[in-house]
C-alpha positions, -999 to +999 in steps of 0.1 A: -298+285+444-286+306+473-253+298+490-242+311+524-206+322+532-194+336+565-166+361+569-149+372+602-137+407+605-114+419+633-112+456+641-090+472+667-104+501+687-080+522+707-090+526+744-070+543+770-081+534+805-066+517+834-079+483+846-082+475+883-066+444+897-101+430+902-111+434+865-078+417+854-085+387+876-122+383+869-117+387+831-088+362+831-068+389+814-030+390+809-029+352+805-018+335+773-047+319+755-060+309+720-093+321+707-107+301+677-133+315+654-149+291+628-163+303+595-186+282+574-193+283+537-216+264+514-206+251+480-228+240+452-223+203+443-235+193+408-237+157+398-252+138+369-271+106+373-286+084+346-323+077+348-345+056+325-375+077+316-391+056+289-387+023+272-396+014+236-406-021+228-404-030+191-421-062+179-426-076+145-454-099+134-458-119+102-492-122+085-501-144+055-530-138+032-542-154+000-552-132-028-572-143-059-562-126-091-585-129-121-565-122-152-564-136-187-531-150-199-525-141-235-498-166-243-483-196-226-450-210-236-439-244-223-405-260-227-403-298-225-373-321-222-372-359-229-358-379-200-342-414-205-362-443-191-352-456-157 
């Protein structure tokens, strides 16, 4: 990034010559006045902004299946309990 900045330099140069009355009047010399010089400069401005770049969608599904298992049971133990008649 290239930034610009202005600077104003004022240099005095000695000159020794007489002005004619016509030069003084045409140039508006010997009058009180204000001269404004404006300088400009650039500044870098850095900001942060939040952006959504990607979304993730997570879903869950339930699947049921029936499996047939062929095995031989070696021993079966059954416990019984006698209930009173109603």
